[in-house]
C-alpha positions as CSV (number, residue, x, y, z in Angstrom):
1,A,0.0,0.0,0.0
2,L,1.1,3.6,-0.7
3,W,0.2,6.7,1.1
4,R,-0.8,9.3,-1.5
5,E,-1.2,13.1,-1.2
6,A,-0.4,15.8,-3.7
7,Q,1.2,13.3,-6.1
8,F,3.8,11.7,-3.9
9,D,4.0,8.2,-2.5
10,L,5.2,7.3,0.9
11,A,5.7,3.5,0.9
12,P,5.8,1.6,4.2
13,T,7.2,-1.7,2.9
14,V,8.7,-1.1,-0.6
15,T,12.3,-2.0,-0.1
16,S,13.8,-3.1,-3.5
17,S,17.1,-1.4,-4.1
18,A,15.8,-0.7,-7.7
19,F,14.3,2.5,-6.1
20,D,17.6,3.6,-4.5
21,G,19.1,6.9,-5.5
22,Q,16.2,8.1,-7.6
23,D,15.1,11.7,-7.6
24,D,11.4,10.8,-7.8
25,R,8.4,11.2,-5.7
26,I,8.6,7.9,-3.8
27,F,9.7,8.0,-0.1
28,R,10.3,5.1,2.3
29,V,10.4,4.8,6.0
30,I,12.7,1.7,6.1
31,A,15.9,0.9,4.4
32,S,16.3,-0.9,1.1
33,T,17.2,-4.6,0.3
34,R,20.8,-3.5,-0.1
35,D,21.2,-2.8,3.6
36,Y,19.4,-5.9,4.9
37,A,20.9,-8.4,2.3
38,R,24.4,-7.2,2.8
39,K,24.2,-7.4,6.6
40,S,22.8,-10.9,6.3
41,A,25.6,-11.9,4.0
42,R,28.2,-10.6,6.4
43,F,26.7,-12.3,9.4
44,H,26.4,-15.7,7.7
45,A,29.8,-15.5,6.2
46,E,31.7,-14.2,9.3
47,R,29.7,-15.7,12.2
48,L,28.6,-19.0,10.7
49,G,31.4,-19.5,8.1
50,L,29.0,-20.3,5.3
51,R,30.6,-20.3,1.8
52,R,28.4,-22.5,-0.5
53,L,24.7,-21.5,-0.6
54,A,21.7,-22.8,-2.5
55,V,18.9,-20.4,-3.2
56,V,15.1,-20.9,-3.6
57,L,13.5,-17.8,-5.1
58,D,10.0,-16.6,-5.7
59,E,10.2,-15.2,-9.2
60,N,6.7,-13.5,-9.0
61,N,8.3,-10.8,-6.8
62,Q,11.6,-10.4,-8.5
63,A,11.7,-6.6,-7.9
64,F,12.3,-7.7,-4.3
65,T,13.8,-11.3,-4.4
66,Q,16.2,-10.8,-7.3
67,R,17.5,-7.5,-6.0
68,W,17.9,-9.0,-2.5
69,L,19.9,-11.9,-4.0
70,D,22.0,-9.5,-6.1
71,D,22.8,-7.4,-3.0
72,F,23.5,-10.5,-0.9
73,Q,25.8,-12.0,-3.5
74,A,27.8,-8.8,-3.9
75,E,28.7,-8.9,-0.2
76,F,28.8,-12.6,0.2
77,G,31.5,-12.8,-2.5
78,R,33.8,-10.5,-0.6
79,F,34.2,-13.3,2.0
80,G,34.8,-16.0,-0.6
81,G,31.1,-17.1,-0.6
82,R,29.2,-18.1,-3.7
83,I,25.8,-19.3,-4.8
84,I,26.2,-22.8,-6.1
85,S,22.6,-23.4,-7.3
86,Q,19.4,-21.5,-7.7
87,V,15.8,-22.8,-7.9
88,S,13.1,-20.4,-8.9
89,F,9.4,-21.0,-8.7
90,D,6.2,-19.4,-9.9
91,L,3.4,-19.8,-7.3
92,Q,0.7,-19.5,-10.0
93,A,2.1,-22.8,-11.5
94,M,1.4,-24.6,-8.2
95,P,4.9,-25.8,-7.6
96,S,5.7,-29.0,-5.6
97,F,7.5,-27.9,-2.5
98,V,8.9,-31.4,-2.1
99,Q,10.6,-31.1,-5.5
100,L,11.8,-27.6,-4.8
101,A,13.4,-28.7,-1.6
102,A,15.0,-31.7,-3.3
103,G,16.3,-29.6,-6.2
104,A,17.8,-27.0,-3.8
105,L,19.6,-29.7,-1.7
106,A,20.9,-31.6,-4.7
107,S,24.0,-29.4,-4.9
108,Q,24.9,-30.3,-1.3
109,P,25.2,-26.7,0.0
110,D,26.4,-25.7,3.4
111,G,23.4,-23.4,3.8
112,L,20.1,-22.6,2.1
113,L,18.7,-19.1,1.4
114,I,15.0,-18.9,0.8
115,L,13.5,-15.7,-0.7
116,A,9.8,-16.1,-0.5
117,N,6.8,-15.0,1.5
118,A,6.0,-16.4,5.0
119,A,3.7,-19.2,3.9
120,D,5.9,-20.5,1.1
121,T,9.0,-20.2,3.2
122,A,7.3,-22.3,6.0
123,L,6.3,-25.0,3.5
124,L,9.8,-25.1,2.1
125,V,11.5,-25.2,5.5
126,Q,9.3,-28.2,6.5
127,Q,10.4,-30.2,3.5
128,V,14.1,-29.2,3.9
129,R,14.1,-30.3,7.5
130,K,12.9,-33.7,6.5
131,R,16.0,-34.1,4.3
132,A,18.6,-32.0,6.0
133,P,17.6,-31.3,9.6
134,E,20.8,-29.6,10.6
135,L,21.3,-27.5,7.5
136,P,21.5,-23.7,8.2
137,V,18.6,-22.0,6.7
138,L,18.4,-18.2,6.2
139,T,15.6,-16.0,4.8
140,S,14.8,-12.4,4.0
141,E,12.7,-10.0,6.1
142,W,9.8,-10.7,3.8
143,S,9.0,-13.9,5.6
144,A,9.8,-12.6,9.1
145,T,6.3,-12.7,10.4
146,D,4.3,-14.6,13.0
147,A,2.6,-16.4,10.2
148,F,5.9,-18.1,9.4
149,L,6.3,-19.3,12.9
150,S,2.8,-20.7,13.2
151,M,2.9,-22.4,9.8
152,A,6.4,-23.8,10.0
153,G,6.0,-25.1,13.6
154,G,9.0,-27.0,14.9
155,A,10.7,-26.7,11.6
156,A,11.2,-23.0,12.2
157,E,13.8,-23.7,14.9
158,G,17.2,-22.5,13.9
159,V,16.0,-20.5,10.9
160,R,17.7,-17.1,10.7
161,Q,15.7,-14.1,9.4
162,T,16.6,-10.5,9.0
163,Q,14.1,-8.2,10.7
164,F,12.8,-4.8,9.9
165,I,12.0,-4.2,13.6
166,D,13.4,-5.1,17.0
167,R,10.5,-7.0,18.5
168,A,12.1,-6.9,21.9
169,S,12.7,-3.2,21.9
170,S,12.2,-1.4,25.2
171,A,11.8,2.0,23.7
172,V,8.8,3.8,25.3
173,A,7.3,4.9,22.0
174,Y,7.5,1.4,20.5
175,R,6.1,-0.4,23.6
176,D,3.2,2.2,23.7
177,F,2.4,1.4,20.1
178,V,2.5,-2.3,20.7
179,S,0.2,-2.0,23.8
180,R,-2.4,0.1,21.9
181,F,-2.2,-2.2,18.9
182,R,-2.7,-5.3,21.0
183,H,-5.6,-3.7,22.8
184,R,-7.4,-2.7,19.6
185,F,-6.7,-5.8,17.4
186,G,-6.0,-8.6,19.9
187,R,-2.7,-9.6,18.4
188,E,0.9,-8.5,18.1
189,P,1.9,-6.1,15.3
190,G,4.3,-7.2,12.6
191,F,6.6,-5.3,10.5
192,P,3.9,-4.1,8.0
193,E,1.9,-2.6,10.7
194,V,4.8,-0.9,12.3
195,A,6.0,0.5,9.0
196,A,2.5,1.6,8.0
197,Y,2.2,3.4,11.4
198,D,5.5,5.2,10.9
199,A,4.5,6.1,7.3
200,A,1.2,7.6,8.5
201,R,3.0,9.6,11.2
202,V,5.5,11.0,8.7
203,V,2.7,12.1,6.3
204,L,0.8,13.8,9.1
205,Q,3.9,15.5,10.4
206,A,4.9,16.7,6.9
207,L,1.4,18.1,6.3
208,D,1.6,20.0,9.6
209,A,5.1,21.3,8.8
210,R,4.4,22.3,5.2
211,R,4.9,25.9,4.4
212,D,2.6,28.0,2.2
213,G,3.2,27.1,-1.4
214,E,5.6,24.3,-0.6
215,D,5.4,21.0,-2.4
216,I,5.0,18.0,-0.1
217,K,8.2,16.5,-1.6
218,Q,10.1,19.7,-0.6
219,T,8.7,19.5,2.9
220,L,9.9,15.9,3.3
221,L,13.4,16.8,2.0
222,R,13.5,19.9,4.2
223,V,12.5,18.3,7.4
224,G,14.5,15.1,6.7
225,R,14.2,13.6,10.1
226,F,10.9,12.4,11.6
């Protein structure tokens, strides 16, 4: 979803690095795939010593998944790591997750990277755990939701996911938001809700701070920090 006012877009969850460095009218409240993917690559290369990864990728959202993989590879390669196999799938073709898992593991990687939504990632992880229960599995922030945990069950143990938010944050503003969200909706907020809330606050603050005759884009760039 995009927040629209006066021909500008403030996107809560659009993170593809394809949008980086553009002098356009799209603004974001979270970093791009470049930041998350590169940090993930450094962590898994330095801390876990992974060097040979297989990838399963949802090709229906390549603006995100392929960019994430490209950014990951660029950093992973600096540590001598490489992608030894890649399996892409189209959800509309109703793929077999059994076959996807088998195809990804055929190259005998020392880790598996899954770039897909929460539900598909959960189904893949379940199949992978049946064949390689100890294999390190890492995913992107796209699948880092409560839905993944509930659907994957015990297979989620040990999976490492980058996160948009610190769910254990003790910051007063964050805890207040979580408390009010839980009271209103009866559940914990995920990253889409947190990002959407931040985006809405930015819009409202920018509208309040806008000077006479000033374009909303100019206001956002002038204020800069929200």
